[in-house]
Every structure is written in structure tokens, then in C-alpha cells.
C-alpha positions as CSV (number, residue, x, y, z in Angstrom):
1,M,-24.4,18.6,17.6
2,H,-24.4,14.9,16.9
3,A,-23.9,13.0,13.7
4,N,-26.3,10.2,12.8
5,T,-24.7,6.7,12.2
6,S,-27.9,5.5,10.4
7,L,-27.7,8.3,7.9
8,L,-23.9,7.8,7.4
9,H,-24.6,4.1,6.7
10,Q,-27.5,5.0,4.4
11,H,-25.4,7.2,2.2
12,A,-22.4,4.8,2.1
13,E,-24.7,1.9,1.3
14,F,-26.3,3.8,-1.6
15,L,-22.9,4.8,-3.1
16,T,-21.4,1.3,-2.8
17,S,-24.4,-0.4,-4.2
18,I,-24.3,1.4,-7.6
19,R,-23.5,-0.7,-10.6
20,P,-21.7,-0.3,-12.9
21,F,-19.2,1.2,-10.5
22,R,-19.0,5.0,-10.3
23,N,-15.7,5.5,-12.2
24,Y,-15.1,8.0,-15.0
25,K,-16.2,5.6,-17.7
26,N,-19.7,5.1,-16.2
27,L,-21.5,8.4,-16.7
28,A,-24.9,7.1,-15.8
29,S,-23.6,5.8,-12.5
30,L,-21.8,9.1,-11.7
31,N,-25.0,11.1,-12.6
32,K,-27.0,8.8,-10.3
33,V,-24.6,9.7,-7.5
34,A,-24.7,13.4,-8.3
35,D,-28.5,13.4,-8.4
36,Y,-28.6,11.7,-5.0
37,I,-26.2,14.2,-3.5
38,K,-28.2,17.1,-5.0
39,K,-31.4,15.7,-3.6
40,E,-30.0,15.3,-0.1
41,F,-28.5,18.8,-0.1
42,S,-31.9,20.2,-1.2
43,A,-33.7,18.3,1.5
44,Y,-31.6,20.2,4.1
45,G,-32.8,23.5,2.7
46,L,-29.4,24.6,1.4
47,S,-28.8,26.7,-1.7
48,I,-27.8,24.4,-4.6
49,E,-25.8,24.9,-7.8
50,E,-24.0,22.7,-10.3
51,Q,-20.7,23.1,-11.9
52,T,-20.0,21.2,-15.1
53,W,-17.0,20.8,-17.4
54,E,-15.9,18.6,-20.2
55,A,-13.2,15.9,-20.1
56,E,-12.4,13.6,-22.9
57,G,-15.7,14.5,-24.6
58,N,-17.9,13.8,-21.6
59,I,-19.6,16.2,-19.2
60,Y,-19.0,15.8,-15.4
61,R,-20.6,17.5,-12.5
62,N,-19.7,19.1,-9.2
63,I,-22.6,19.5,-6.8
64,I,-22.4,22.6,-4.5
65,A,-24.6,23.4,-1.5
66,S,-24.2,26.7,0.3
67,Y,-25.0,28.0,3.8
68,N,-25.1,31.7,4.8
69,T,-24.8,32.8,1.2
70,T,-24.6,36.6,1.9
71,A,-21.3,36.4,3.8
72,A,-18.2,37.5,1.9
73,K,-15.7,35.1,3.4
74,R,-16.0,31.5,2.4
75,L,-15.0,28.1,3.9
76,I,-15.1,25.1,1.5
77,V,-15.8,21.5,2.6
78,G,-15.4,18.9,-0.1
79,A,-15.2,15.2,-1.0
80,H,-15.0,13.3,-4.2
81,Y,-17.7,10.8,-5.3
82,D,-16.0,8.9,-8.1
83,V,-14.0,5.6,-7.6
84,C,-10.7,4.6,-9.1
85,G,-11.8,1.5,-11.1
86,D,-14.2,-1.4,-10.7
87,Q,-14.7,-1.4,-7.0
88,P,-17.5,-0.3,-4.6
89,G,-15.2,2.3,-3.0
90,A,-16.6,2.2,0.5
91,D,-13.7,3.9,2.3
92,D,-12.5,5.6,-1.0
93,N,-14.7,7.6,-1.1
94,A,-18.2,6.7,0.0
95,S,-17.2,7.3,3.6
96,A,-16.2,10.8,2.9
97,V,-19.3,11.7,0.8
98,A,-21.4,10.3,3.7
99,G,-19.4,12.6,6.1
100,L,-19.9,15.6,3.7
101,L,-23.6,15.1,3.6
102,E,-24.0,14.6,7.3
103,T,-21.9,17.7,8.1
104,A,-24.2,19.7,5.8
105,R,-27.3,18.2,7.5
106,M,-26.0,19.1,10.9
107,L,-25.2,22.6,9.9
108,A,-28.6,23.1,8.3
109,E,-30.3,21.7,11.4
110,E,-28.4,23.7,14.0
111,K,-28.3,26.9,11.9
112,P,-25.3,28.5,13.7
113,S,-24.7,32.2,13.4
114,L,-21.5,32.6,11.3
115,N,-19.7,35.5,9.7
116,Y,-18.6,33.4,6.8
117,R,-20.3,31.3,4.1
118,I,-19.8,27.5,3.9
119,D,-19.8,25.7,0.6
120,F,-20.1,21.9,0.6
121,V,-18.8,20.6,-2.7
122,A,-19.1,17.0,-4.0
123,Y,-16.4,16.6,-6.7
124,C,-16.1,14.2,-9.6
125,L,-12.9,13.0,-11.3
126,E,-10.5,12.9,-8.3
127,E,-9.3,9.5,-9.3
128,P,-6.9,8.4,-12.2
129,P,-6.6,9.0,-15.0
130,F,-7.5,12.6,-14.1
131,F,-5.7,12.9,-10.8
132,A,-3.2,15.8,-10.8
133,T,-4.7,17.3,-13.9
134,A,-6.9,20.4,-14.6
135,N,-9.8,18.0,-15.2
136,M,-10.1,17.2,-11.5
137,G,-13.4,18.5,-10.2
138,S,-11.7,20.2,-7.4
139,F,-9.3,21.9,-9.7
140,V,-12.3,23.2,-11.7
141,H,-13.8,24.5,-8.5
142,A,-10.7,26.0,-6.9
143,K,-9.9,27.8,-10.2
144,S,-13.5,29.2,-10.2
145,Q,-13.0,30.6,-6.7
146,F,-9.6,32.1,-7.7
147,D,-11.0,33.6,-11.0
148,A,-13.9,35.2,-9.1
149,K,-11.6,36.6,-6.4
150,V,-13.6,34.9,-3.7
151,D,-12.2,35.5,-0.2
152,V,-11.6,31.9,0.7
153,L,-10.8,31.2,4.4
154,G,-9.7,27.7,3.4
155,M,-10.7,24.2,2.4
156,I,-11.4,21.1,4.4
157,C,-11.1,17.8,2.4
158,Y,-12.9,14.7,3.5
159,E,-10.9,11.8,2.1
160,M,-11.3,8.2,3.4
161,I,-12.7,8.4,7.0
162,G,-14.2,5.0,7.5
163,Y,-11.5,2.3,8.1
164,F,-10.1,1.7,11.6
165,S,-8.5,-1.1,13.5
166,D,-7.9,-1.7,17.2
167,T,-5.2,-4.2,16.5
168,P,-1.7,-3.2,17.6
169,G,0.6,-2.9,14.5
170,S,-2.3,-2.2,12.1
171,Q,-0.9,1.3,11.4
172,N,2.0,1.5,8.9
173,F,4.3,4.5,8.2
174,P,6.4,5.4,5.2
175,I,9.4,6.3,7.3
176,P,10.6,5.4,10.8
177,Q,10.6,9.0,11.9
178,L,6.8,9.2,11.6
179,A,6.4,5.8,13.3
180,A,8.1,7.3,16.3
181,L,5.6,10.1,16.5
182,Y,2.2,8.4,16.1
183,P,0.4,5.3,17.4
184,N,0.9,1.9,15.7
185,T,-2.7,1.0,16.2
186,G,-4.9,2.3,13.3
187,N,-7.8,3.7,15.3
188,F,-7.3,7.4,14.9
189,I,-7.9,10.1,12.3
190,M,-5.3,12.4,10.8
191,V,-5.5,16.1,9.9
192,V,-3.0,16.5,7.1
193,G,-1.6,19.8,5.8
194,I,1.5,21.6,4.8
195,E,3.7,24.0,6.8
196,K,2.8,27.0,4.6
197,Y,-0.7,26.9,6.1
198,K,0.1,25.7,9.6
199,T,-1.9,28.5,11.3
200,F,-5.1,27.4,9.4
201,N,-4.3,23.8,10.1
202,K,-3.7,24.3,13.8
203,T,-6.9,26.3,14.3
204,F,-9.0,23.5,12.7
205,F,-7.1,20.7,14.5
206,E,-7.5,22.2,17.9
207,H,-11.3,22.5,17.5
208,M,-11.6,19.0,16.0
209,K,-9.7,17.3,18.8
210,T,-11.6,19.1,21.6
211,N,-13.8,16.6,23.4
212,S,-13.3,14.1,20.5
213,E,-14.4,10.5,21.0
214,I,-11.7,9.4,18.6
215,G,-8.0,10.1,18.6
216,V,-7.1,13.1,16.4
217,Y,-3.6,13.7,15.2
218,A,-2.0,16.2,12.9
219,I,0.9,16.4,10.5
220,D,2.2,19.3,8.5
221,F,4.5,18.2,5.7
222,P,7.2,20.6,4.4
223,T,5.6,20.6,0.9
224,G,2.5,19.3,-0.9
225,Q,4.4,16.6,-2.7
226,D,4.0,12.9,-2.2
227,L,1.7,11.8,0.7
228,A,0.6,15.3,1.6
229,G,-1.2,16.1,-1.6
230,L,-3.1,12.9,-2.5
231,S,-6.6,14.3,-2.7
232,D,-8.7,17.3,-3.7
233,H,-7.1,19.8,-1.3
234,R,-4.0,19.9,-3.5
235,N,-5.8,22.1,-6.0
236,Y,-6.6,24.8,-3.5
237,W,-3.0,25.0,-2.6
238,H,-2.3,25.5,-6.3
239,F,-4.4,28.6,-6.2
240,G,-3.0,29.9,-3.0
241,F,-5.8,28.9,-0.6
242,P,-5.2,27.2,2.8
243,A,-6.4,23.6,2.7
244,L,-6.1,20.4,4.7
245,M,-7.2,16.8,4.5
246,I,-9.1,14.6,7.0
247,N,-7.9,11.1,6.4
248,D,-7.7,7.6,8.0
249,T,-4.2,7.3,6.4
250,S,-5.5,5.4,3.4
251,F,-3.2,2.6,2.1
252,L,-1.0,3.0,5.1
253,R,-3.7,1.3,7.1
254,N,-6.5,0.0,4.8
255,P,-5.5,-3.1,2.8
256,N,-8.7,-2.6,0.6
257,Y,-7.5,0.6,-0.9
258,H,-8.4,0.6,-4.7
259,E,-9.5,-3.0,-4.4
260,V,-12.7,-4.8,-4.9
261,T,-12.6,-5.6,-1.2
262,D,-13.3,-1.9,-0.3
263,T,-16.8,-2.8,0.8
264,L,-19.4,-1.4,3.1
265,D,-18.9,-4.1,5.8
266,T,-15.3,-2.9,6.3
267,L,-16.4,0.6,7.6
268,D,-16.7,1.5,11.3
269,F,-19.6,3.9,11.5
270,T,-19.2,4.6,15.2
271,K,-15.7,6.0,14.6
272,M,-16.9,7.8,11.5
273,K,-19.6,9.5,13.6
274,A,-16.8,10.8,15.9
275,V,-14.8,12.0,12.9
276,V,-17.8,13.9,11.5
277,E,-18.6,15.5,14.8
278,G,-15.0,16.7,15.1
279,V,-15.0,18.1,11.6
280,Y,-18.3,19.9,12.3
281,R,-16.8,21.5,15.4
282,G,-13.9,22.8,13.3
283,V,-16.1,24.0,10.5
284,V,-18.3,26.2,12.6
285,R,-15.6,27.7,14.8
286,F,-13.4,29.6,12.4
């Protein structure tokens, strides 16, 4: 099953064009994004629901699309649609939302026979000032799964999948030990997890890298602290669910991270397509 670069571009272009920027202060912009995501999910023929919560007196929305709703076990695929401040947020996180929507479209089109349900969740409030709080949309969602005693197979987090460089030395590392293990050219994608869930992580990684048109590497950190937990997957760990992150290594590669220069023209849609196809393979083969 192939991803469509034109659709990936279309989604990312829409998200990055919204003004005022889609941060937590601009509710109209966030609702415009949520409505767009809901419309796209609906067009694929998936079952749709919304999850709302209040933070600092405002109402925020998660948009959820489900496939194979009668199955008991559940795999969650998510991405956040808010940005940190006044920036277009092309890589962080329009690229991931585009990947989420395209994965959902591919699934709805292929209609694979699965013995588990897949929920695609577009989260709000991943970014500061709500990061690492119970007001993160992913915390709200993960808690709802825990409270309902849902049999969650695990969670796949799309987080920044669009920035790549073929220039040697373009990939940075926080410590020399990691630099010795991975390429120094930033043209690959990472599967990031923790050792507690290494079986889940390895299963997904093996499927994602098979026949991949982009380099796929994996790392399991000892704990969820620091670099390991810098996105929505952290909240599923909190409730005891396996989870991992698909990431282009963020600020270790992309100089536009949380800057006004995080624009659409910095994204590589050919490599994004390869990432999405790899994630799709992993999602449908558990």
C-alpha cells in the first residue's frame, strides 16, 4: 500500500497556512484544524468521535477515528496538532498530522482483515505550557483507555517526520556513545522507545524497516526520562501501556525546531512518504 505525497503536502500546507498560529491561545485556529481532521477522517468512512476537556477555562478537542470497532484489542496511532508558539510548525507537527491522516486513509482504502481495532487520535495541547501535565490531550486519552479497562496493544506516536538532510554531519547526538551507533547524516527515521516495552518496540521496528525506502533505526532508552519521552507516547507509559515514537530526531537535526523558520518548504515529502509506508506496515501486522 502506497502513501500519496500530494495528500501529505496538502495536509501539511493547510496546517502551516493557518493564522493566527495554532497554539493553545488561538482556539479558533485549533478548532479549524480539528474540523479539518474530522472532515478528512469522515471522508475515509471511519467511525468518528470527539473527546473534550477543559484547561485554563477553555475547551480543547481530541479527534478520534476508529477502524474495526468490534474488536476487543486496540492499537492507538496518534499525533498532536498544536504548535508551541507563533510559528507555522511544519515539522512540529504538521508533518506528523499529515502522516496520521494518510495512514488512516491507506487503512480505510485497503481494508485489511485484522483481529484488533485501530484508533487514530489527533491530540491537542502537547506543547508547553501543558507539556508533562494532565491537560495534555494524550494524557486525557490514555487515562480514558485505562479507566475503561481497554485492552490496549500499544500506541504509535507520530512526532516530527518531515525534516531530512543528505549532508554528512547533519545529524547531532547528545552523547558520543550514540554518535558511535548511528549515522551522522540526517536522512533516516528513528523508532524511539524504552526497554520496558522492548518486545513491542522490536515487533513494530522489524515490520517498519522491511523493504523500507528510508533508513530506519531504533533505540530503547533505559527509562522514559529526557529524550525518550518528549511527546504524547509518554502518557501511555504512565498508564502502563506499551508505546513508541516515530521521530526524525527533532532538534538534534532540525535547526527550525520551535522557530518561525519551521516552514512547509523545509519538508521532504518523498522521505515522509517512505516513513508513512513503513508505519503503515507496522500498524497492520501486529
